[in-house]
N, C-alpha and C positions, 0 to 999 in steps of 0.2 A: 379531541374525540368528537366524531360526527354523531350527533344525536339521532339523526334519521337512520344511519347505519346500525346503531345500537338498538333502536326500536325494531327494525326489520329483522336483524339477525337473531334477536332474542324474543321474537314475537310469541312463540309457543310458551316460553318461560314467563313472559309478562302476563299472558292470559291465565296461566296457572296461578300466578301471584295474585291477580285480581280475584280469582276464584277463592283462594285461601282467605283473603280479607272478607269477602262476602260470606263465607262459611262462618268465620268468627263473628261477624255481625249478626247472622241468624242465630247463632248460639247465645250471644249476649242478650239479644232481644227476647229469646225464650219463646218465640212464635215461629210458625211456618216450618217446624222441624221436619215434617214430611217433604216439604218443598225443597229442603236442602239437598236431598238425593238427586232430584231431577235437575236442580241447578248445577250440581257437580257434574252430572252427565253432560249437560249443555256446555259447560266450561271445557271439559276434557275433549268433547267433540270439536269445539271451536279451536282448541290448541292443536289437535290432530289435523284438522282442516287447514290451519295456517301453515303447518309443516309441509303438507302435501302441496299447497299453493306455492310456497317458496321453492320446493323441489321442482315443481312443474315449470317454474320460471328460471330454473338454473341458477338460483341465487347462491352466492358464496361471499364470505366476508369475515373479517376479524375485528370486531368492535373493541376488543381488549387484546392487543397484540401480545403474543406469548402467553396468554392466559385462557382465551376463549375464542373459538372460531367455528364457522359452519361451512359446509359444502353440501352439494346435492345428496351425497351418500349419507352424511350424518343426519340431514333433515329427514330422509326417508326412514332411517333407523328410529328417529324420534317418533315419526308418524306411526310406525309399527307398534312401539311400546305404548303410545297413548291410545291407540285403537284397541289394544288388548285390555286396557283399563276400563273401557266402557261396559263390556259384559260383566266384569268383576263388580263394578258399581251396581249394576242392575240386580245382581245376586244378593246384595247386602241389605235389602229393605227391612228385614225383620231381625238382623243381627244387632243393629243399633237403632236407637229411637231418637237420636239427635243429630247434630251436625258434626260430631267429633270424628266419625269415621271418614266422611268426605274430606274434612279439613286435613286430617293426618295423611290420607291417601294422596291428596294433591301435593302436600309437602314432600312426600316420598318421591312422587313423580317428578317434582322439580329437581330433586337430587339426581334422579336417573338422567334427566335431560342435560344437566351440568356434566355428568360423567361422559356422555357421548360426545360433547363438544370440548372437553378439557384439553388444553395445550400445556398445562403446567401441573406439577404434582400438587400444588396448593389448591387449584381448582378441582383436581381429581379427589383430593382428600375431603374437601368441602362437599363434593357430590356424594361420596361414599357415606359420609356421616348423615347428610340430609336424607339419603335414601334409607339408611338403616335405623336411625333413632325413632322415627314414627312407628316402624314395624314392631319394635320392642313394646311400645305402648299398646299397639293394636292387639297383640297377643293377650294382654291382660284385660283390655277393655271389652273384648268379646268373651269374657269369662263364662265358660260352660261346664268346667269340671275342675276338681282340685289341682290337677296336674298343670293347669295353665300358668300358675305362678312359677313353678319349677322350670317349665319350658321357657318362659320369658327370661328368667334369671340365667339359665344355661346359655341361651342365645346372646344375652347381653355380655356375659363374661367372655365367651369365645369370640364374639364380635369385637370386643375391646382388645382381645389378644391379637386378632387379625389387624386391627388398626395400629397397634404397637409395632407389629412386624413390618407393616407397610411404611410407617414413619421411620423406623430404623433403617430400612433399605433405602428410603429416599435420602436420609441424612448421609449415608455412605455414597450414594450417587452424586449428591451435591459436593461432598468432599473430593470426589474423584474428578468431577467435571467443572465445578464452580458455577453450575447453572441448575435451575429448577424446571427447565423446559423438558417435557416428556420425550423429546427427540433424543435426549441423552441415554434413555433406556435402550434404544435400538443400537446405539454405539457401544454400550456396555455389554450387549449380547455377544459381540465379537472380541471383547477385550480379554486379555490373558492375566491381568494383574489380580491379586487376591481381593482387593477392596471392591472392584467392579463385579467380580463373580459372586462375592458374598452379598452384594446389594441386589443383584438380579435374583438370587435364590430367595432372599428374604421377601422381596416384592412378590415373587411367584408363589411362595408358600402362603402369603397373606391372601392372595386371590384364591388359592386352593381352599383355604379355610372358609372364605366367604361363599364359595360355590359348593362346599361340602364334598370335596374330593377326598377319597380314602387316603390316609387314615385320619383326616381332619373333618370327618363327617358326623361325629357322634351327636352333635346338636340337632341335626336335621330331623330325624324321626320323632324325637320328643317335641320339638317346636311345631312341627306340622300337625302332630296329634293333639297337642294342647291348645292350638289356636282354633278359631271357628273355621267352618268350611270356606267362607269368603276370604279370610285372612290367609289361610293355607293356599288357596288358589292364587292370591296375589304374590305370596312368597315364592311359590313354585314356578311362576311365570315371569312376572315383571322384575322382581328382585334378581332372579337368576339371569334374565336378559341384560339388566344393567351391569352386572358383574362381568359377564362375558364380552359385552360390547366395549367395556372399559379396557379389558386386557387386550382385546384386538387393537384398540387405539394405541395402547402402549407398544405393542410389537410392530405396528404399522406394516411396512413391507419388508422389514429386515429379515434376512435369512437366519434360520435357527441352526446353531452348530453345537457340537459336543462341549460340555456335558449337559447343556440346557435341553438338547434334543432328547436325551435319555430321561430327564425329569418329566418332559412333556409327553413321553411315550409310556413310561412305566407306571407312574401314578394314575393317569387316566385309564390305562388298561386294567389296573387292579380295581379301579372304581367301577368300570363296566362289568367286570366279572362278579365282584362282591355285591354290587348293588342289585344285579339281577338274581343272584343266588339268595341273598337275604330277603328279597321281595317275595320269594316263593313261600316263605314260612309265615308270612304275616296274616293275621286275622282282621286287622284294622285296615280299612280302605285308605285312610290318610297315611298310615305308616307304610303301606305298600307303595303309594305314590311318592313318599319321601325317598324310599330306597330306589324307586324308578328314577327319580330326579338325580340321585347320585350317579346312576349309570349314564343318564343323559348328559350330565356335566362332563363325564369322561369323553363322550363323543364330541362334545363342543370343544374341549381342550385339545382333542386330536386335530382339530382344524388348524391349530397353530403350527403343526408340523408341515402343512401344505405350503404351496407357493403364496408369497405375500400378497399378490394381486387378487387372489381368490378368497382370502380369509374372510374379509368383511361380507362378501356375498354369501358364502357358505354359512357363516354364523348368523347373519341377519335372517336368512331364509329358515334356518333351523329354529331360532327362537320364535319366529312367527308361527311356524307349523306346530312346534311343541307347545307354545303358549295357548294357541287356539284349542288344541286337543285337550289339554289339561283343564282349561276353563269349561269346555264342553262337558267333560266328565263330571266336574263338580257342580255345574249348573243343573245337570239332569239328575243328580243324586236325590232320591226321594227325601223329603223333609221328615223330621220326627221331633217330638217335643223333648225327647231325651237324647242328648248329643252322643253318648256312648253307644246307644242302639243304632243311631243313624250311621255311625262310623263302622259298624261291624259288617264284614263281607257276607256273613250269614243273613244279613238283613235283605240282601238283594237276591237271595235264592228264590227262583221262580218269578222274578220281577216281570218278565215278559207277559206272564199270564194275568197280572193285575195292573200293570202300567207299561203298555207296549212302547209308548213314545220314549219314556225314560230309558228303557232297556235298549232300544235301537240307538239312541244318542250315545249312551255309554259304550255300547258295542262298537260303534264307528270309531270312537276315541281310542278304545283299547286296541283295535286292529291297526289303526294308524300308528299309535305309539310303538307297537310291535314291529313296525316297518314292513307291513304287508302291502304290496303294490295293488292298485295304482294310487293308493292314498298318500297324502303329503308326507307322512313320516318316512315312507320309503324313499321319496325324492330327496328329503333332507339328509338321510343317512348316506344315500348314494353320492351326494355332493361331497360330504366329508371324506368318505373313504376313497373316492376318485382323486381328490387332491392329495391325500396321504400317499396313495400309490404313485401318483405322478411325481411326488417329491423323492421317491426312491425308498420309502420305508415299507417295503412289501411285507416283511415279517410281522411288523406291528399291525399293519392293516388286516392281515389274515387272522391274527390272534384277536383283534378287535371284532371282526365279523363273527368269529366263533363265539365270543362272549355275548354278542348281540342275539345270537340264536337261542342262547340259554333263556333270555328274557321273554321269548315267545310263550313259554309255558305259563307264567303267571297271568299274562294278559288273556290268554285263551281260557284260563281257569275262571276268570271273571265272567267271560261269555258263557262258559259251560254252566255256571251257577245261575245265570239269568235266564237262559234259553232252554237248557236241557235238564234242569232239576225241578222237581215239584216242591211247592211250598210246604214247609214242615210246621209242626205245632210251635216250634221255637221262634218262628217269624211272627211278629206282631201284625195285626190287621191294619188296614189303611185308616182305621178310625183314629189312629195315633197322629195322623196328619190333619185332623179336623180343625186344629187350632190355626192352620195356615190360611190366610185370607185369599180370596180370589185374586186380589190385586198382586199379592206377593207371588202367587203361582204364575200370574201373567208376566210379571217381571222376569221370573226364572225361565219361563218358556221363551221369552224374547231374547234373553241371553243365549239360550241354547240354539235358537234359530239363527242368530247372528253368527255364532261360531260354526253352525252347520253350513251356512251360505259361504263363509270363508273357506271351510274345508273343501267344499265342492269346487270352488274357484281354483284352489291350489291343486286339486286332483285333476281337473280337466285342462287347466291352462298353466301348468307349472313353468313352461318356457316363457310365456308372456310375463309372468310375475318375476322370474329371474332376470329377464331383460331390463326390468326397472331398476335393479340393484347395480 
């Protein structure tokens, strides 16, 4: 094994590992707890920078043949995920008072990076668990309400169920092929024997559960609502991105045939429609985003119906746009000393009249998530449905577009509450945010501005960005 190749190919992962060790050292020392957050931001920025540098140099290699490999496309996907983590970290200053959040987040990011480069089911399983286990703890550590424990338990149990289904599917794939390389999944997609088809269905259902596709979505609203705003933002963006990039790596460029094509069309379509319909009835901002994420997971799985060559580009651009916009909405959400009050949609009634910056940031995020042109959410959805139409699934594409129109209502409802409604007596005054320090507000504004800059870039130069993938 070439040590230099290993160092270069896994440079982002190595930097994250160094950061985890440093976070643990800070926590053990019991000092510089505030510095842990800035240190984590520096580590993640360095890891993202290293991924971009390797991508720019066209680096590719397999330090562990059959287990782990990198190519320019996977390096860029890692850079996207790592860059999304920077504003999430900046938002977290007052959620945690030690180094536990940065350490757990870096551990989860390490798992996401492993997923993106996995060449075997063993590496993929390790990545899934490293990504998920810290999140179970984060939901509890950011305890803000009694429901947090229940949400963490539900996420843990159903996450364990997804893992069990994944391992069962992998065992069947191994039995059918005699290999643990993920390339066997593409072969199994076209197989007609019962064992291969059962294996594909089990693995696919495991990822449906991880991504909260209907009817495997029950954990998402409770987990999103029970976690803190920062942890919810991480779950809705980076965890979702890791799951979808992993499934794209499994499918590779293999064509999708019946009956898998029906699974990839019907379940995501139901998710799009149900997620958008259920979001209309929510009074909690985080539960609304949870149901929105269920619908967006449907759009992302639709990408698998398209041509194999365009899957990674469409999914990577979508998770980039979707992640930036979700983090923007959460970063701009006004703080409150009572978590339940901060989470209520009624809390943002008349927001523009008392906090124009926050209202404009959330408004941009909502319009883009709704798919209004020329914002990046429109470009992301256009790519997905263009690929589905090109693959010949016209009926599913039309039904998916109709389902996406339903979602416009609840996004515009948020804008109507902020800009077109007067503040009522039920809305608490901004004095409730007095506990928030100027530094914390500066961090949150920085996160918002980073996401705004990225949104403008994707809106003005989508072609330039897509050409990088």
